[in-house]
N, C-alpha and C positions, 0 to 999 in steps of 0.2 A: 539041600543046605540052607537056612536063611542067615541073613547078615549076622546076627547076634552068636549063631555058631563060628563065624570067621574069624581068627586074631586080627584085631585092628594094627594098624600101624603105630609104632612108637618112636618118636624122634626126642630122643634124648641132648639137651643140651647142655654145656658146664663151661663157664668164664669166671673172672674175677677182675676187680678194679672197673677204673672209669672206663677205660677200652673196651672192656669185657660187656658193660653196660652198651656202649656206642655200637657193637657189633651183635648184640641179641637185639637192639632196638631196629637195626637195620634188617636184621632178619626176619624180625616180625611184620615189618613193614612191607618186606619183599614177598612173602607167603601170602598164597592168595586165601579171600577166607573162608572158601569151599573147602580147604586142604582135610583130604580123608585121612586122618592122622591126628593124634594125641602127643601134643608137644608139651615136653615135661622138663622145667630148665631150674638149672641150680647156678648160681651166683654167689661168691663169696662176699659176704660183708658182715660188718660190725655185729654182734652179738647183743650188744648191749644197750642197743638206741632201736627207738621207732623207727621201723621201715618203711619206705614210700615207694617200694620198687613196684608194685603194682599200677600205682597211679602213674608212676615213669613211663612204664613199658607199654601202658595201654593208650597213652595219649597218641602214638603213630602207628601202632599194633592193627594190622588187618583181621587178626584173630582177638577173641576177646581172652582178656588175661586174669585170671581166676588165682585165689589162695587155696591151695588143695587144703579138704577136710579129711579126716582119717576115716576110712571104709567106704568113701566116696567110688562112684563109677566114673572113670573119665570118658569123657565125650570126645568125638571126633569134633576137629577144627577149633579146639579151645587150647588155649597155651596156660599151663598151670606152673606154679610157685609155692615155696612153702615160706614159712616165717624162717627170720635169721637162727633161732635155737632150736627150729623143728624141721629137720629134713625130709625132702621129699623122696620119695621111692615107690616102686611099682610093686605091689602084691599079687598074686593068682586071679585070674578071669577079670582084669582090667580094673582092679581096685586100686586106691591110693593107700599107702602105708605112710603114716607119718612117725618119725624116730625123734622122739625127742631126745634131746642132748643138754641139758641144763648144766654139765660139766664138763662140755666140750670134750667128749670122750673121743669122738669122731674127728677134732680138730680141723684140720684142713684138706680133709678127705672126702668131703661132702659128695663130689663129684662122681669119683669111685663107687660111693655108696648108691647113688643113684643109678650110674652106668651098670654097675653089676647085678643090680636087682632087674633091671630091664634085660640081662642078659639073662637070667634065671626065669625069668616071665614073659618076655616079650615075642616068643616065637620065633620065627625066622623073617618076623616084618618088624624089625628094628634098623634105628639109626642112631649110631651115636657121634656127637658134634663137639668139639673141641674148638673153644674161640680163645681170644687175647685172654691172658692172665700170666702171672708168676708161677713159681715152682713146678711140680708135676703132676697135682692131681688130675686124675682124669685118665692117665697113662694105663694104670693097671685095668681100669673098669673099660676103656676103649679095647684094650686087647682081649678083654672078656666078651665082649660084643662080636668082635672079629671072628675069636674062637666059635661063637654060638651061633655064625652063620648070619650074623647083620653086617650092613655097611658102616663105614668110618670114614668121617668127613673132618678135615681140621682145616684151620685159617691158614693161609700162606705166612709163614713165620716173618716176624719184621728181623730188622738188621741192629736188634739190642745186643750190648754186651754180654748179657746173662741169658741163657737157654729159660723160656718160659713153658707155658703149658703146651702150645702147638708145637716147638720144637721136641720138648721133652715125650709127647704123644707119638711124634714122627719115629723117634729114635728107639722107642720103648720096644715093641715087639710088632710084627706081623706087618703087612702092607696095609697101604690107607687108600681108602678108594677115590677120595676126592679132595686135592689140596688146593683152595681158593680164596675168593673174597665171599664176605658174607652173601653178596649177590649171586657168584657161583654156587655157594653152596644151598642156597633157598632155591635156586633152579635145579639142581641135582636132588634134593628132596622131592623137590615138584615130579621131577620125572619117574624117580623112584615109586613113589606111593599112588603114582596114577596109572603107571604102565607095568606093574608088576601084580 
């Protein structure tokens, strides 16, 4: 069996807001450059402005940060993002699928969109990660990843008065494999993709 016939590891990450960007930056800075996995990142952000997310994340990342293109084959050791109004998803056989959404039909459900695509096409070598953010996007998709045999990881909830993405993900459905800081989550990702 050659390397191309083995399903790669997929790490799907969801977050929103300034705290979410900070968490993603720490995660990408902590992951090693030789990571044998594809990292797919969704961050809630304004749809009507030019985005500099790639440049912001690339400054301190150990992995190259790339804006995914439709039909592109994802590569190990690379972090992919989508444009603000074009949502990043995984299609069969490690190809990227970009879901255009000019009318905002997916609203604030873009993390669930990514996670469900990973649950459908990621085999058993997948990890869903919820970092900082408000509301509950990602909860259903994380449960789908768990149900499909993947690992689930969530940032330790903060002491904010309203539940955000981490709290809602933990409360939604099914056990969470890792709850910790971005450093803890990066270490757990490294351990999973290098030892399984």
